[in-house]
BAKOLTI-836367 format. One record per residue (C-alpha): x, y, z; residue number from 1. Coordinates in steps of 0.25 Angstrom, whole numbers, plus 5000, padded with zeros to 4 digits. Example, Ala and Ser with C-alpha at 12.3 -4.5 7.8 and 13.67 -1.06 7.14 Angstrom:
// residues 2
x:5049 y:4982 z:5031 k:1
x:5055 y:4996 z:5029 k:2
***
This chain:
// residues 66
x:4965 y:4969 z:4990 k:1
x:4971 y:4963 z:4977 k:2
x:4980 y:4977 z:4977 k:3
x:4985 y:4974 z:4990 k:4
x:4990 y:4958 z:4984 k:5
x:4996 y:4966 z:4970 k:6
x:5003 y:4976 z:4978 k:7
x:5008 y:4966 z:4987 k:8
x:5013 y:4956 z:4975 k:9
x:5020 y:4966 z:4966 k:10
x:5026 y:4975 z:4979 k:11
x:5036 y:4980 z:4976 k:12
x:5035 y:4979 z:4959 k:13
x:5022 y:4987 z:4961 k:14
x:5026 y:5000 z:4959 k:15
x:5014 y:5008 z:4955 k:16
x:4998 y:5006 z:4957 k:17
x:4985 y:5010 z:4950 k:18
x:4973 y:5003 z:4954 k:19
x:4958 y:5007 z:4956 k:20
x:4948 y:5002 z:4967 k:21
x:4935 y:5005 z:4972 k:22
x:4936 y:5013 z:4986 k:23
x:4928 y:5002 z:4994 k:24
x:4932 y:5000 z:5007 k:25
x:4945 y:5003 z:5012 k:26
x:4951 y:4997 z:4997 k:27
x:4957 y:5012 z:4994 k:28
x:4965 y:5013 z:5007 k:29
x:4968 y:4998 z:5007 k:30
x:4974 y:5000 z:4994 k:31
x:4982 y:5013 z:4996 k:32
x:4988 y:5009 z:5010 k:33
x:4994 y:4994 z:5003 k:34
x:4999 y:5002 z:4992 k:35
x:5005 y:5015 z:5002 k:36
x:5010 y:5003 z:5012 k:37
x:5017 y:4995 z:4997 k:38
x:5025 y:5010 z:4996 k:39
x:5015 y:5015 z:4985 k:40
x:5011 y:5030 z:4985 k:41
x:4996 y:5030 z:4983 k:42
x:4986 y:5040 z:4975 k:43
x:4971 y:5037 z:4975 k:44
x:4962 y:5044 z:4965 k:45
x:4946 y:5043 z:4965 k:46
x:4939 y:5040 z:4953 k:47
x:4925 y:5040 z:4949 k:48
x:4916 y:5031 z:4955 k:49
x:4921 y:5037 z:4969 k:50
x:4925 y:5023 z:4973 k:51
x:4936 y:5021 z:4961 k:52
x:4950 y:5025 z:4967 k:53
x:4962 y:5024 z:4959 k:54
x:4975 y:5022 z:4967 k:55
x:4988 y:5025 z:4961 k:56
x:5001 y:5022 z:4970 k:57
x:5017 y:5021 z:4966 k:58
x:5029 y:5018 z:4974 k:59
x:5037 y:5029 z:4975 k:60
x:5053 y:5025 z:4969 k:61
x:5059 y:5026 z:4983 k:62
x:5049 y:5015 z:4988 k:63
x:5051 y:5007 z:4975 k:64
x:5067 y:5008 z:4979 k:65
x:5066 y:5003 z:4993 k:66
***
């Protein structure tokens, strides 16, 4: 998954992530798990057509300071 590479390369400089993905297989769960493991709070929003999902993720100030 390209997102995994991006987050790992940019971490800890990456403080916010916004992406759209097609929820096929376990893509949404994989992306959410990856972001949460890196300290992000994650919010998802389904779009039309139903396979499109927006992911919004942000690190809290507390996790950035650590």
